[in-house]
KELUMPA-66527 format. One line per field, with one value per residue: residue number from 1; residue in three letters; chain; z, y, x of N, C-alpha, C, O in turn. Coordinates in steps of 0.2 Angstrom, whole numbers, m for minus. Layout:
BEGIN
num	NUM  ...
residu	ALA  ...
chaine	A  ...
n.c3	Z  ...
n.c2	Y  ...
n.c1	X  ...
ca.c3	Z  ...
ca.c2	Y  ...
ca.c1	X  ...
c.c3	Z  ...
c.c2	Y  ...
c.c1	X  ...
o.c3	Z  ...
o.c2	Y  ...
o.c1	X  ...
This chain:
BEGIN
num	1  2  3  4  5  6  7  8  9  10  11  12  13  14  15  16  17  18  19  20  21  22  23  24  25  26  27  28  29  30  31  32  33  34  35  36  37  38  39  40  41  42  43  44  45  46  47  48  49  50  51  52  53  54  55  56  57  58  59  60  61  62  63  64  65  66  67  68  69  70  71  72  73  74  75  76  77  78  79  80  81  82  83  84  85  86  87  88  89  90  91  92  93  94  95  96  97  98  99  100  101  102  103  104  105  106  107  108  109  110  111  112  113  114  115  116  117  118  119  120
residu	MET  ASN  PRO  ASN  PRO  PRO  THR  ASP  HIS  LEU  PRO  LYS  TRP  LYS  LYS  GLY  GLN  PRO  SER  PRO  ASN  PRO  SER  GLY  ARG  LYS  PRO  LYS  PHE  ILE  THR  THR  LEU  LYS  ARG  GLN  GLY  TYR  HIS  ALA  GLY  ASP  ILE  ASN  ARG  VAL  ILE  LEU  THR  ILE  LEU  SER  LEU  PRO  GLU  GLU  LYS  VAL  SER  GLU  ILE  ALA  SER  ILE  GLU  GLU  TYR  THR  ILE  LEU  GLU  ARG  ILE  ILE  ALA  LYS  ALA  LEU  ILE  ASN  SER  LEU  ARG  LYS  GLY  ASN  LEU  TYR  ALA  MET  GLU  SER  LEU  LEU  ASN  ARG  SER  VAL  GLY  MET  PRO  LYS  GLN  GLN  SER  GLU  ILE  GLN  VAL  GLU  GLU  LYS  LYS  ILE  ASP  VAL  THR  LEU  LYS  LEU
chaine	A  A  A  A  A  A  A  A  A  A  A  A  A  A  A  A  A  A  A  A  A  A  A  A  A  A  A  A  A  A  A  A  A  A  A  A  A  A  A  A  A  A  A  A  A  A  A  A  A  A  A  A  A  A  A  A  A  A  A  A  A  A  A  A  A  A  A  A  A  A  A  A  A  A  A  A  A  A  A  A  A  A  A  A  A  A  A  A  A  A  A  A  A  A  A  A  A  A  A  A  A  A  A  A  A  A  A  A  A  A  A  A  A  A  A  A  A  A  A  A
n.c3	m62  m62  m68  m69  m67  m57  m63  m59  m59  m72  m85  m88  m102  m112  m120  m137  m137  m146  m151  m139  m144  m159  m170  m166  m160  m164  m179  m179  m183  m193  m199  m204  m214  m222  m228  m236  m246  m244  m240  m229  m233  m241  m231  m223  m233  m235  m222  m221  m232  m229  m217  m222  m228  m229  m216  m221  m232  m225  m217  m226  m232  m220  m220  m232  m240  m251  m249  m243  m229  m221  m224  m220  m206  m201  m205  m197  m184  m184  m185  m174  m164  m167  m164  m150  m146  m144  m146  m148  m158  m169  m166  m164  m177  m184  m178  m181  m195  m199  m189  m172  m165  m162  m146  m133  m120  m104  m97  m82  m78  m65  m61  m56  m49  m49  m42  m47  m42  m46  m40  m46
n.c2	122  107  106  95  81  67  51  38  29  25  13  6  10  m1  m3  m8  m12  m9  8  18  29  29  37  50  67  76  86  104  114  124  119  107  113  119  108  104  113  126  142  155  167  164  158  170  178  171  172  186  188  180  187  199  196  195  190  179  174  169  159  151  146  139  128  121  108  109  119  122  115  124  136  133  130  143  150  144  147  160  162  156  164  176  172  170  183  186  193  186  176  184  193  185  180  192  197  187  188  202  207  212  226  242  246  257  263  270  276  279  288  289  302  302  310  307  309  307  305  305  301  302
n.c1	m269  m259  m243  m236  m243  m247  m242  m242  m252  m254  m251  m235  m225  m216  m200  m200  m213  m229  m233  m242  m248  m251  m254  m251  m251  m266  m268  m269  m283  m281  m269  m274  m282  m273  m266  m276  m276  m279  m275  m268  m273  m284  m292  m294  m301  m313  m318  m320  m329  m341  m344  m349  m361  m379  m391  m399  m393  m381  m387  m391  m379  m374  m383  m383  m375  m367  m357  m341  m333  m326  m333  m346  m344  m340  m351  m361  m356  m358  m372  m376  m371  m377  m390  m389  m386  m373  m356  m345  m340  m340  m331  m319  m317  m315  m304  m295  m295  m293  m285  m280  m287  m279  m273  m273  m263  m260  m245  m237  m223  m211  m199  m183  m169  m152  m137  m121  m104  m88  m72  m57
ca.c3	m65  m60  m74  m68  m63  m55  m68  m56  m60  m79  m86  m91  m109  m112  m126  m141  m138  m151  m148  m136  m148  m166  m174  m163  m159  m170  m181  m178  m189  m198  m202  m209  m220  m227  m232  m241  m251  m241  m238  m224  m237  m243  m225  m222  m238  m234  m216  m222  m236  m225  m212  m226  m231  m225  m212  m225  m235  m220  m215  m232  m232  m215  m220  m238  m240  m257  m247  m240  m222  m218  m225  m216  m199  m200  m205  m191  m178  m184  m184  m167  m160  m168  m160  m143  m145  m142  m152  m147  m164  m174  m164  m165  m184  m186  m175  m185  m202  m199  m183  m166  m165  m158  m140  m130  m113  m101  m93  m78  m76  m60  m63  m50  m50  m46  m43  m46  m42  m47  m38  m50
ca.c2	115  105  105  88  77  60  46  31  24  23  7  8  8  m4  m3  m14  m13  m4  14  19  34  28  43  56  72  78  92  109  115  128  115  103  116  120  102  103  118  132  147  160  172  161  158  177  180  167  175  193  187  178  192  204  194  196  184  174  170  165  153  146  143  135  122  118  104  111  124  119  114  130  141  131  131  150  153  141  150  167  162  154  170  181  170  171  190  186  195  182  173  189  196  181  180  198  197  182  190  208  208  215  234  245  247  262  262  275  274  285  287  294  304  303  313  303  313  302  309  300  303  299
ca.c1	m267  m253  m240  m233  m248  m244  m243  m241  m258  m254  m247  m229  m224  m210  m197  m202  m221  m232  m234  m248  m251  m247  m256  m248  m256  m270  m266  m274  m288  m278  m264  m277  m285  m267  m265  m281  m275  m281  m269  m271  m276  m290  m296  m296  m306  m319  m321  m323  m335  m347  m346  m352  m367  m385  m392  m403  m388  m377  m391  m391  m372  m374  m387  m382  m369  m362  m352  m335  m334  m324  m338  m352  m342  m340  m358  m365  m354  m360  m379  m377  m369  m382  m396  m388  m384  m366  m352  m338  m338  m338  m324  m314  m316  m312  m297  m291  m294  m290  m280  m283  m287  m274  m275  m269  m262  m257  m240  m234  m215  m208  m193  m179  m163  m147  m131  m115  m98  m82  m66  m52
c.c3	m64  m67  m74  m64  m62  m61  m65  m58  m67  m80  m90  m98  m109  m120  m130  m142  m143  m147  m145  m140  m155  m170  m172  m162  m165  m172  m180  m184  m195  m202  m207  m215  m225  m231  m237  m247  m249  m239  m233  m228  m239  m237  m223  m226  m237  m227  m218  m227  m233  m220  m216  m229  m226  m222  m216  m228  m231  m218  m220  m232  m226  m216  m227  m239  m246  m255  m244  m232  m218  m219  m221  m208  m197  m200  m199  m185  m178  m183  m177  m162  m161  m164  m152  m141  m142  m148  m152  m154  m169  m172  m165  m172  m187  m184  m179  m192  m203  m194  m178  m167  m161  m152  m137  m123  m110  m96  m89  m76  m71  m61  m56  m52  m46  m48  m42  m47  m42  m45  m42  m47
c.c2	113  103  98  83  70  55  39  26  22  17  10  6  5  m4  m9  m15  m8  2  15  25  34  34  49  61  74  85  98  110  119  124  110  106  118  114  101  108  125  136  152  165  170  160  165  179  177  171  182  193  186  183  198  202  195  189  178  170  166  159  148  142  138  128  118  114  105  115  120  119  120  135  139  132  138  152  150  145  157  167  160  160  175  179  171  179  191  188  191  179  178  192  192  180  186  199  192  184  197  210  212  223  236  247  252  261  268  273  280  283  292  295  305  305  309  307  307  307  304  304  299  300
c.c1	m260  m249  m236  m238  m245  m246  m242  m246  m258  m250  m241  m228  m217  m207  m199  m209  m223  m233  m241  m252  m249  m249  m253  m253  m260  m268  m271  m278  m285  m273  m268  m280  m279  m266  m270  m281  m277  m275  m272  m275  m283  m295  m299  m302  m313  m322  m324  m329  m341  m349  m350  m359  m373  m387  m395  m397  m383  m380  m391  m384  m372  m377  m386  m375  m364  m357  m347  m336  m332  m330  m344  m350  m343  m347  m362  m363  m357  m368  m380  m376  m374  m388  m395  m386  m377  m361  m345  m336  m336  m332  m318  m312  m313  m305  m292  m290  m291  m285  m283  m282  m282  m277  m270  m269  m258  m251  m237  m227  m214  m201  m189  m172  m158  m141  m125  m109  m92  m76  m60  m45
o.c3	m64  m71  m80  m58  m66  m64  m69  m58  m69  m77  m93  m99  m107  m124  m128  m147  m145  m141  m148  m139  m157  m175  m176  m162  m170  m168  m179  m190  m200  m208  m212  m220  m231  m237  m242  m251  m253  m237  m233  m225  m239  m237  m222  m224  m237  m227  m216  m227  m234  m219  m213  m232  m220  m224  m215  m229  m233  m217  m219  m233  m228  m213  m227  m237  m246  m258  m241  m230  m213  m214  m217  m205  m192  m196  m196  m181  m173  m179  m174  m157  m156  m161  m149  m135  m138  m153  m156  m156  m172  m177  m167  m174  m191  m188  m180  m195  m208  m196  m178  m170  m156  m151  m138  m120  m113  m93  m92  m74  m71  m62  m52  m57  m40  m53  m37  m51  m38  m47  m40  m50
o.c2	117  99  95  82  68  55  34  20  17  16  14  0  9  m4  m15  m18  m3  2  13  25  38  35  54  59  75  89  96  108  117  124  109  104  118  115  98  108  129  133  153  167  174  162  166  183  181  172  183  197  189  184  202  207  196  184  172  164  161  154  142  136  133  123  113  117  103  115  114  123  122  139  143  134  140  156  154  147  160  171  163  162  178  183  173  180  195  186  193  180  177  193  194  180  186  201  194  184  198  214  215  225  233  249  252  258  271  268  286  278  298  291  308  303  309  308  304  311  299  309  293  298
o.c1	m256  m252  m235  m236  m240  m252  m241  m245  m262  m244  m241  m229  m212  m211  m198  m212  m220  m235  m246  m258  m245  m244  m252  m259  m257  m267  m277  m276  m286  m273  m266  m280  m280  m264  m269  m285  m276  m270  m278  m280  m288  m301  m305  m306  m318  m328  m330  m333  m346  m355  m354  m362  m372  m384  m393  m398  m381  m377  m390  m384  m369  m375  m388  m370  m359  m351  m348  m340  m335  m331  m347  m355  m345  m349  m366  m367  m359  m371  m384  m379  m376  m391  m400  m386  m376  m362  m341  m330  m331  m327  m313  m306  m308  m300  m286  m284  m287  m280  m289  m278  m280  m282  m264  m273  m254  m252  m236  m225  m215  m197  m191  m169  m158  m139  m125  m108  m92  m74  m59  m40
Protein backbone atom coordinates (compact mmCIF):
# COMPACT_ATOMS: atom_id res chain seq x y z
CA MET A 1 0.00 0.00 0.00
CA ASN A 2 1.30 3.40 -0.98
CA PRO A 3 1.76 5.59 2.16
CA ASN A 4 1.48 8.74 0.01
CA PRO A 5 -1.26 8.14 -2.57
CA PRO A 6 -1.80 10.79 -5.24
CA THR A 7 -4.34 13.47 -4.32
CA ASP A 8 -4.40 15.49 -7.55
CA HIS A 9 -7.91 14.27 -8.40
CA LEU A 10 -9.38 15.57 -5.09
CA PRO A 11 -10.89 19.07 -4.79
CA LYS A 12 -8.66 21.48 -2.92
CA TRP A 13 -9.86 22.74 0.43
CA LYS A 14 -9.53 26.49 0.73
CA LYS A 15 -9.08 28.46 3.92
CA GLY A 16 -12.37 29.86 5.18
CA GLN A 17 -14.49 27.07 3.69
CA PRO A 18 -16.41 24.75 6.01
CA SER A 19 -14.38 21.72 7.03
CA PRO A 20 -14.74 18.72 4.73
CA ASN A 21 -14.74 16.49 7.84
CA PRO A 22 -16.59 18.44 10.56
CA SER A 23 -17.01 15.49 12.91
CA GLY A 24 -13.43 14.29 12.62
CA ARG A 25 -12.32 10.67 12.81
CA LYS A 26 -14.84 8.34 14.42
CA PRO A 27 -13.78 7.16 17.88
CA LYS A 28 -12.72 3.57 18.40
CA PHE A 29 -15.20 1.14 19.93
CA ILE A 30 -13.42 0.95 23.30
CA THR A 31 -13.25 4.76 23.50
CA THR A 32 -16.99 4.94 22.87
CA LEU A 33 -17.67 2.39 25.59
CA LYS A 34 -15.54 4.35 28.07
CA ARG A 35 -17.63 7.46 27.41
CA GLN A 36 -20.74 5.43 28.21
CA GLY A 37 -19.34 4.51 31.61
CA TYR A 38 -17.58 1.22 30.87
CA HIS A 39 -14.09 0.68 32.22
CA ALA A 40 -11.52 -1.82 30.93
CA GLY A 41 -12.24 -4.07 33.91
CA ASP A 42 -15.97 -4.03 33.13
CA ILE A 43 -15.35 -5.02 29.53
CA ASN A 44 -13.00 -7.83 30.54
CA ARG A 45 -15.49 -9.09 33.14
CA VAL A 46 -18.29 -9.20 30.54
CA ILE A 47 -16.05 -11.09 28.10
CA LEU A 48 -15.01 -13.69 30.68
CA THR A 49 -18.57 -14.11 31.97
CA ILE A 50 -20.02 -14.73 28.51
CA LEU A 51 -17.19 -17.11 27.64
CA SER A 52 -18.11 -19.21 30.68
CA LEU A 53 -21.82 -19.57 29.80
CA PRO A 54 -23.46 -22.52 28.01
CA GLU A 55 -24.36 -22.10 24.34
CA GLU A 56 -28.12 -21.71 25.01
CA LYS A 57 -27.54 -18.78 27.35
CA VAL A 58 -25.09 -17.10 24.95
CA SER A 59 -27.68 -17.45 22.15
CA GLU A 60 -30.28 -15.87 24.42
CA ILE A 61 -28.00 -12.93 25.18
CA ALA A 62 -27.35 -12.42 21.46
CA SER A 63 -31.05 -12.26 20.61
CA ILE A 64 -32.67 -10.35 23.49
CA GLU A 65 -32.58 -6.55 23.31
CA GLU A 66 -32.57 -6.14 27.13
CA TYR A 67 -28.84 -6.89 27.20
CA THR A 68 -26.27 -4.19 26.47
CA ILE A 69 -24.81 -3.84 23.00
CA LEU A 70 -21.45 -4.97 24.34
CA GLU A 71 -22.94 -8.21 25.68
CA ARG A 72 -24.90 -8.82 22.48
CA ILE A 73 -21.93 -8.19 20.16
CA ILE A 74 -19.69 -10.54 22.13
CA ALA A 75 -22.40 -13.21 22.25
CA LYS A 76 -23.09 -12.96 18.50
CA ALA A 77 -19.39 -13.17 17.67
CA LEU A 78 -19.05 -16.30 19.78
CA ILE A 79 -22.15 -17.96 18.32
CA ASN A 80 -21.01 -17.21 14.74
CA SER A 81 -17.55 -18.50 15.55
CA LEU A 82 -19.01 -21.68 17.03
CA ARG A 83 -21.18 -22.33 13.97
CA LYS A 84 -18.23 -21.84 11.62
CA GLY A 85 -15.95 -23.97 13.79
CA ASN A 86 -13.53 -21.07 14.01
CA LEU A 87 -11.68 -20.14 17.21
CA TYR A 88 -10.74 -16.61 16.09
CA ALA A 89 -13.43 -14.76 18.12
CA MET A 90 -12.70 -16.75 21.27
CA GLU A 91 -8.95 -16.30 20.87
CA SER A 92 -9.34 -12.54 20.30
CA LEU A 93 -11.60 -12.12 23.33
CA LEU A 94 -9.32 -14.17 25.59
CA ASN A 95 -6.26 -12.23 24.41
CA ARG A 96 -8.13 -8.99 25.15
CA SER A 97 -9.30 -9.98 28.62
CA VAL A 98 -6.57 -12.31 29.93
CA GLY A 99 -3.60 -11.42 27.75
CA MET A 100 -1.47 -13.28 25.26
CA PRO A 101 -0.02 -16.59 26.46
CA LYS A 102 3.70 -16.67 27.09
CA GLN A 103 5.65 -17.64 24.01
CA GLN A 104 8.97 -19.40 24.01
CA SER A 105 11.61 -18.91 21.38
CA GLU A 106 14.98 -20.46 20.84
CA ILE A 107 17.98 -18.26 20.29
CA GLN A 108 21.31 -19.51 19.09
CA VAL A 109 24.33 -17.39 19.93
CA GLU A 110 27.61 -17.89 18.19
CA GLU A 111 30.57 -17.11 20.40
CA LYS A 112 33.61 -15.50 18.86
CA LYS A 113 36.83 -14.81 20.70
CA ILE A 114 38.43 -11.45 20.00
CA ASP A 115 41.92 -10.63 21.24
CA VAL A 116 42.66 -6.96 21.76
CA THR A 117 46.17 -5.72 22.44
CA LEU A 118 46.85 -2.16 23.46
CA LYS A 119 50.33 -0.65 23.12
CA LEU A 120 50.64 2.23 25.48
